[in-house]
C-alpha positions as CSV (number, residue, x, y, z in Angstrom):
1,M,0.0,0.0,0.0
2,N,1.3,3.5,-0.9
3,F,0.7,5.5,2.2
4,I,0.5,8.9,0.5
5,E,-1.8,7.7,-2.3
6,E,-4.0,6.1,0.4
7,L,-4.3,9.3,2.3
8,Q,-4.9,11.4,-0.8
9,W,-8.0,9.5,-1.9
10,R,-9.3,9.5,1.6
11,G,-8.9,13.3,1.8
12,M,-6.5,13.1,4.7
13,I,-3.6,15.3,3.5
14,H,-3.5,19.1,4.1
15,D,0.2,19.9,3.9
16,M,3.2,17.8,3.1
17,M,6.9,18.7,3.1
18,P,8.6,18.0,-0.3
19,G,10.5,14.7,-0.3
20,T,8.1,13.0,2.2
21,E,6.7,10.5,-0.4
22,E,10.2,9.7,-1.7
23,Q,11.4,9.0,1.8
24,L,8.5,6.5,2.4
25,K,9.2,4.7,-0.9
26,K,12.9,4.4,0.0
27,E,12.7,2.5,3.2
28,M,10.6,1.5,6.2
29,T,10.2,4.8,8.1
30,S,9.3,5.8,11.6
31,A,6.7,8.5,12.2
32,Y,5.1,10.0,15.3
33,V,2.0,11.8,16.3
34,G,1.8,13.7,19.6
35,I,-1.1,13.7,22.0
36,D,-1.2,16.0,25.0
37,P,-2.7,14.1,28.0
38,T,-5.0,17.0,29.1
39,A,-7.8,14.5,29.8
40,D,-7.9,10.8,30.9
41,S,-9.5,9.9,27.6
42,L,-9.1,10.5,23.9
43,H,-12.1,12.1,22.1
44,I,-13.1,11.4,18.5
45,G,-11.1,14.5,17.3
46,H,-8.0,12.5,18.2
47,L,-9.1,9.6,16.0
48,V,-7.9,11.4,12.9
49,S,-4.3,11.3,14.0
50,I,-4.7,7.8,15.3
51,M,-6.0,6.7,11.9
52,L,-3.0,8.4,10.3
53,L,-0.8,6.1,12.4
54,K,-3.0,3.1,11.6
55,H,-2.7,3.6,7.8
56,F,1.0,4.2,8.3
57,Q,1.5,0.9,10.0
58,L,-0.7,-0.9,7.4
59,A,1.6,0.5,4.7
60,G,4.6,-1.2,6.4
61,H,6.0,1.7,8.3
62,K,6.6,2.1,12.1
63,P,4.1,4.3,14.1
64,I,5.1,6.0,17.3
65,A,2.4,7.5,19.6
66,L,3.9,10.2,21.7
67,V,2.0,11.0,24.9
68,G,3.1,14.5,25.9
69,G,3.7,14.3,29.6
70,A,6.1,17.3,29.3
71,T,4.3,19.4,26.7
72,G,1.0,18.7,28.5
73,M,2.4,20.6,31.4
74,I,2.9,23.7,29.2
75,G,-0.1,23.9,26.9
76,D,-0.1,24.3,23.1
77,P,-1.2,27.8,22.0
78,S,-2.2,26.4,18.5
79,G,-5.9,27.2,17.9
80,K,-6.4,28.4,21.4
81,S,-7.7,31.9,22.4
82,E,-6.5,31.6,26.0
83,E,-3.9,29.8,28.1
84,R,-4.8,26.4,29.4
85,N,-4.6,25.3,33.0
86,L,-1.4,23.5,33.9
87,L,-1.8,19.9,35.2
88,D,0.2,18.3,38.0
89,E,2.4,15.3,37.3
90,E,0.1,12.7,39.1
91,T,-2.9,13.8,36.9
92,L,-0.8,13.6,33.8
93,R,0.5,10.1,34.6
94,H,-3.0,8.9,35.2
95,N,-4.2,10.4,31.9
96,Q,-1.3,8.8,30.0
97,L,-2.1,5.3,31.2
98,C,-5.8,5.7,30.2
99,I,-4.8,7.0,26.7
100,Q,-2.4,4.2,26.2
101,N,-5.1,1.6,26.8
102,Q,-7.3,3.3,24.2
103,I,-4.6,3.5,21.5
104,D,-4.0,-0.3,22.0
105,R,-7.2,-0.9,20.2
106,F,-6.0,0.7,17.0
107,L,-2.2,-0.1,16.6
108,D,-0.3,-3.4,16.7
109,F,2.2,-3.4,19.5
110,S,3.1,-7.1,19.0
111,E,6.7,-8.1,20.0
112,G,8.7,-9.3,17.0
113,L,6.7,-7.3,14.5
114,P,9.3,-5.4,12.4
115,N,7.1,-2.3,12.4
116,R,5.5,-2.7,15.8
117,A,4.0,0.4,17.2
118,E,5.7,2.1,20.1
119,M,4.4,4.4,22.8
120,T,6.7,7.1,24.1
121,N,6.4,9.9,26.7
122,N,8.3,13.1,26.3
123,Y,8.4,13.6,30.1
124,D,10.9,10.8,30.2
125,W,13.5,12.8,28.4
126,M,12.5,16.3,29.5
127,K,12.2,15.8,33.3
128,N,15.9,16.0,33.9
129,Y,16.7,18.6,31.3
130,G,18.0,21.7,32.9
131,F,16.8,25.2,31.8
132,L,20.3,26.4,31.0
133,G,21.1,23.3,29.1
134,F,17.9,23.5,27.0
135,L,18.6,27.2,26.2
136,R,22.2,26.3,25.0
137,D,21.3,23.1,23.1
138,V,18.0,24.1,21.6
139,G,17.2,27.8,22.0
140,K,20.3,29.0,20.3
141,H,19.4,27.2,17.0
142,I,15.9,28.8,16.5
143,T,15.6,32.5,16.2
144,V,12.9,34.6,17.8
145,N,12.0,35.9,14.3
146,Y,11.4,32.4,13.1
147,M,9.2,31.6,16.1
148,M,7.2,34.9,15.8
149,A,6.4,34.1,12.2
150,K,4.3,31.0,13.2
151,D,0.6,31.5,12.8
152,S,0.0,29.9,16.3
153,V,2.0,32.7,17.8
154,K,0.8,35.5,15.6
155,K,-2.9,34.9,16.4
156,R,-2.2,34.9,20.1
157,L,-0.1,38.1,20.2
158,E,-3.3,40.1,20.0
159,T,-4.8,38.5,23.1
160,G,-1.5,37.9,24.9
161,I,0.8,34.9,25.1
162,S,3.0,33.8,28.0
163,F,6.6,32.9,27.6
164,T,5.6,29.4,28.6
165,E,3.3,28.9,25.6
166,F,5.6,30.9,23.4
167,T,8.3,28.3,23.9
168,Y,6.0,25.4,23.3
169,Q,7.2,25.0,19.7
170,L,10.8,24.6,21.0
171,V,9.8,21.8,23.3
172,Q,7.8,20.0,20.6
173,G,10.7,20.6,18.2
174,Y,13.1,19.0,20.6
175,D,10.7,16.0,20.8
176,F,11.2,15.5,17.1
177,L,15.0,15.9,17.4
178,W,15.1,13.4,20.3
179,L,13.1,10.8,18.4
180,Y,15.2,11.5,15.2
181,E,18.4,10.8,17.1
182,N,17.2,8.0,19.4
183,K,14.4,6.2,17.3
184,N,15.5,7.2,13.8
185,C,12.1,8.9,13.4
186,K,12.0,11.0,10.2
187,L,8.4,12.1,10.0
188,Q,6.0,13.9,12.2
189,M,2.2,13.9,11.5
190,G,-0.7,15.8,13.0
191,G,-3.6,18.2,12.4
192,S,-3.1,21.2,10.1
193,D,-3.0,23.5,13.1
194,Q,0.3,21.7,14.1
195,W,2.2,22.6,10.9
196,G,4.1,25.4,12.6
197,N,5.2,23.3,15.6
198,I,6.1,20.3,13.3
199,T,8.2,22.4,10.9
200,T,10.1,23.9,13.9
201,G,11.1,20.3,14.6
202,T,12.3,19.7,11.1
203,E,14.3,23.0,11.2
204,L,15.9,22.1,14.5
205,I,16.9,18.7,13.1
206,R,18.4,20.4,10.0
207,R,20.3,23.1,12.0
208,K,21.5,20.8,14.8
209,T,22.4,17.6,12.9
210,G,22.4,18.5,9.3
211,G,19.9,15.7,8.8
212,E,16.6,15.8,6.9
213,A,13.2,15.2,8.5
214,F,9.7,15.6,7.1
215,A,6.2,16.8,8.0
216,L,2.7,15.8,7.0
217,T,-0.6,17.2,8.3
218,C,-4.3,16.3,7.8
219,P,-7.2,18.7,7.5
220,L,-9.0,19.7,10.7
221,I,-12.3,18.0,10.4
222,T,-15.5,20.1,10.5
223,K,-19.1,19.3,10.0
224,A,-20.9,20.3,6.8
225,D,-22.8,23.0,8.7
226,G,-19.5,24.6,9.8
227,G,-19.7,23.3,13.3
228,K,-16.9,21.8,15.2
229,F,-16.5,18.0,14.6
230,G,-17.0,15.8,17.6
231,K,-18.8,18.5,19.7
232,T,-22.4,17.9,20.9
233,E,-24.6,19.8,23.2
234,S,-23.2,17.8,26.1
235,G,-19.6,18.4,25.0
236,N,-16.9,16.2,23.4
237,V,-17.7,12.7,22.2
238,W,-15.2,10.6,24.2
239,L,-13.8,7.1,23.7
240,D,-14.2,6.4,27.4
241,P,-17.6,4.7,28.0
242,A,-17.8,6.5,31.4
243,K,-17.7,9.9,29.7
244,T,-19.7,9.1,26.5
245,S,-21.9,5.9,26.7
246,P,-21.5,3.4,23.8
247,Y,-25.1,4.2,22.9
248,H,-24.4,8.0,22.6
249,F,-21.2,7.2,20.8
250,Y,-23.0,5.1,18.3
251,Q,-25.8,7.7,17.9
252,F,-23.2,10.4,17.1
253,W,-22.1,8.6,13.9
254,L,-25.6,7.5,13.1
255,N,-26.9,11.0,13.1
256,C,-24.3,12.7,11.0
257,S,-25.4,14.3,7.7
258,D,-25.1,12.6,4.3
259,D,-22.3,15.0,3.3
260,D,-20.4,14.3,6.5
261,A,-21.0,10.6,6.1
262,E,-19.3,10.5,2.7
263,K,-16.3,12.2,4.2
264,Y,-16.2,10.4,7.5
265,I,-16.3,6.9,6.0
266,K,-13.0,7.5,4.2
267,I,-11.3,9.0,7.3
268,F,-12.5,6.8,10.2
269,T,-12.9,3.3,8.7
270,L,-10.5,0.9,6.9
271,F,-12.9,0.0,4.1
272,S,-11.1,-0.1,0.7
273,R,-11.7,2.5,-2.0
274,D,-13.8,0.1,-4.0
275,E,-16.0,-0.8,-1.0
276,I,-16.5,2.9,-0.1
277,E,-17.3,4.0,-3.6
278,A,-19.9,1.2,-3.8
279,M,-21.4,2.1,-0.5
280,I,-21.6,5.8,-1.4
281,A,-23.3,5.0,-4.7
282,E,-25.8,2.7,-2.9
283,H,-26.4,5.4,-0.3
284,R,-27.1,8.1,-2.9
285,N,-29.7,5.8,-4.5
286,E,-31.5,5.2,-1.2
287,P,-30.4,8.0,1.3
288,H,-33.4,7.4,3.5
289,L,-31.9,4.0,4.5
290,R,-28.8,5.8,6.0
291,L,-26.5,3.0,4.8
292,L,-23.3,5.1,5.2
293,Q,-24.1,6.3,8.6
294,K,-24.9,2.7,9.8
295,A,-21.7,1.4,8.3
296,I,-19.6,4.1,10.0
297,A,-21.4,3.7,13.3
298,K,-20.9,-0.1,13.3
299,D,-17.2,0.0,12.3
300,V,-16.1,2.7,14.7
301,T,-18.3,1.6,17.7
302,I,-16.9,-2.0,17.4
303,R,-13.3,-0.7,17.1
304,V,-13.6,1.7,20.1
305,H,-15.8,-0.4,22.3
306,S,-16.8,-4.0,21.2
307,E,-19.2,-6.1,19.2
308,K,-21.3,-6.6,22.3
309,E,-21.6,-2.8,23.0
310,Y,-22.4,-2.2,19.3
311,Q,-25.2,-4.8,19.4
312,S,-26.5,-3.2,22.6
313,A,-26.5,0.2,21.0
314,V,-28.4,-1.1,18.0
315,E,-31.1,-2.7,20.2
316,A,-31.3,0.4,22.3
317,S,-31.9,2.5,19.2
318,E,-34.7,0.2,18.1
319,I,-36.4,0.6,21.4
320,L,-36.5,4.3,21.2
321,F,-37.8,4.3,17.6
322,G,-40.6,1.9,18.2
323,K,-39.2,-1.4,17.1
324,G,-38.0,-2.8,20.4
325,T,-39.7,-5.4,22.6
326,Y,-39.8,-6.1,26.3
327,E,-37.1,-8.7,25.8
328,T,-34.6,-6.2,24.3
329,L,-35.6,-3.5,26.8
330,N,-35.1,-5.8,29.7
331,K,-31.6,-6.8,28.5
332,L,-30.3,-3.2,28.7
333,D,-27.9,-2.4,31.5
334,E,-28.7,0.6,33.7
335,D,-26.2,3.0,32.0
336,T,-27.6,2.2,28.5
337,L,-31.2,2.5,29.7
338,L,-30.5,5.9,31.2
339,S,-28.6,7.0,28.1
340,V,-31.4,6.0,25.7
341,F,-34.0,7.8,27.7
342,D,-31.9,10.8,28.7
343,G,-34.1,13.9,28.6
344,V,-37.5,12.2,28.8
345,P,-39.8,13.3,31.7
346,R,-39.0,11.4,34.9
347,F,-41.0,10.7,38.0
348,S,-39.9,9.2,41.3
349,I,-42.0,6.9,43.5
350,A,-41.4,4.9,46.7
351,K,-40.7,1.2,46.2
352,N,-42.8,0.1,49.1
353,I,-46.1,1.0,47.3
354,L,-45.4,-1.6,44.7
355,V,-44.9,-4.5,47.2
356,E,-48.7,-5.3,47.2
357,G,-49.3,-3.7,43.9
358,I,-51.1,-0.5,42.8
359,D,-53.7,0.2,40.2
360,L,-52.2,1.2,36.9
361,V,-54.5,4.3,36.6
362,D,-53.4,5.5,40.0
363,L,-49.8,5.2,39.0
364,L,-50.3,7.2,35.8
365,C,-52.3,10.0,37.4
366,E,-51.8,10.2,41.2
367,H,-48.2,9.0,41.8
368,T,-47.0,10.5,38.6
369,Q,-48.5,13.2,36.2
370,I,-48.2,11.2,33.0
371,F,-51.9,11.8,32.5
372,P,-53.8,14.9,33.6
373,S,-56.9,12.9,34.7
374,K,-58.0,9.3,35.2
375,S,-60.6,9.6,32.4
376,D,-57.8,10.5,29.9
377,A,-55.7,7.5,31.1
378,R,-58.7,5.1,30.8
379,R,-59.6,6.4,27.4
380,M,-56.1,5.8,26.0
381,L,-55.7,2.5,27.8
382,K,-59.0,1.4,26.1
383,D,-57.6,2.4,22.7
384,N,-54.4,0.3,23.4
385,G,-52.3,3.5,23.4
386,V,-50.3,2.9,26.6
387,Q,-47.3,0.5,27.0
388,L,-45.5,-0.5,30.1
389,N,-42.0,-1.6,29.4
390,K,-42.8,-2.0,25.7
391,T,-45.8,-4.2,26.5
392,R,-49.4,-3.1,25.8
393,I,-51.5,-3.3,29.0
394,S,-55.1,-3.0,30.1
395,E,-56.6,-0.8,32.8
396,S,-56.9,-3.8,35.1
397,H,-53.1,-4.3,35.3
398,K,-51.7,-4.1,38.9
399,V,-48.2,-2.6,38.9
400,T,-45.8,-4.5,41.2
401,T,-42.0,-4.9,41.8
402,A,-42.2,-7.7,39.1
403,D,-42.6,-4.8,36.5
404,L,-39.2,-3.2,37.4
405,L,-36.4,-2.9,35.0
406,N,-33.0,-3.3,36.7
407,Q,-34.9,-3.5,39.9
408,K,-35.4,0.3,39.7
409,Y,-37.2,1.6,36.6
410,I,-40.6,1.5,34.8
411,L,-40.9,2.8,31.3
412,I,-44.3,4.2,30.2
413,Q,-45.0,4.9,26.6
414,K,-48.0,7.1,25.7
415,G,-48.9,7.0,22.0
416,K,-46.1,6.5,19.5
417,K,-43.4,8.9,20.7
418,N,-44.0,10.0,24.3
419,Y,-41.9,8.3,26.9
420,Y,-41.8,8.6,30.6
421,L,-39.3,7.0,33.0
422,I,-40.5,6.2,36.5
423,I,-37.6,5.8,39.0
424,V,-38.5,3.5,42.0
425,D,-36.5,4.1,45.2
């Protein structure tokens, strides 16, 4: 596989330094992507860079994932309007371990593999580097004029930039130099906002060693409506299931627009060009079936979570949109159940009133306000318009603890689309 050709048809190249493709054709090459551990999970914005490394390894080259324990202590000014909070070492170490576990699902770290993936942490080579030594070894090789010309610095001069963030590009540049000298790493990749930082590294390598290194960036992914990719009303879409449930993760991909789906399937999956072109053609013929969105959601959810979590997300989606049954509803774990019915009206009742059972109409009108009156409730029950836990019921039904989902919940559906969750404590 030709790595550059693969990225080009997938729309994953923004800038590339001359000579990069020739270097990759010449020999197995090592390349790295840096990730600052500012949180204990990656979000889907990071997946673009991770997929760069994945394709790089599939093309026979060696990927290096650099978790920035040192640079994470400083904060990258690129694309930021204000300075970030600095994290302590304990927090950074915790974040690094969590991120490493997530990257394991994408790259092959198998011993004995000639191009096995590696994980590095720049804190390991920066922690004992003295300030004076760094100024002499690194600072003297890069001029202030060169640093000031970078877009990431220019944009921040208007709002103010600290010396700490101003020197960020030197620290990242030194990472590239260290990896070049110690890991024979000749290519750095990242998002297009990293071009300035990356080329500082290639310049430092050239001036300090006389060697040649290369840079490649991918476009920053945005949504068709101009919104920020990976952002929802509740914030980032995380890979950690505790931060973004597998159901919500699956729904993010399922709900993307047709235009975005045609772009995302090239970037976030490993389907071949022929497969993707066939899927796009089929999708355009029957867009209402959302074939592309389903293909992306399945592929990425399984890769990030598991086949089991994907199946659970599919079944949960069917429940919400009217196709589910009591059996599928009853199989949902508590987190998924709450994720599916996040935002629906909720009522709380005491568990002891269910021990001997209560009349259904009393539950719907007195203990909750699902219906404004008993006559309204009886009328809809008579018309088979009420479901309890996805099962149609009659007015004579006595509600007991046997009706509880996860020993704690009752789901009421009124009509086709109105859901209510009763929490039983």
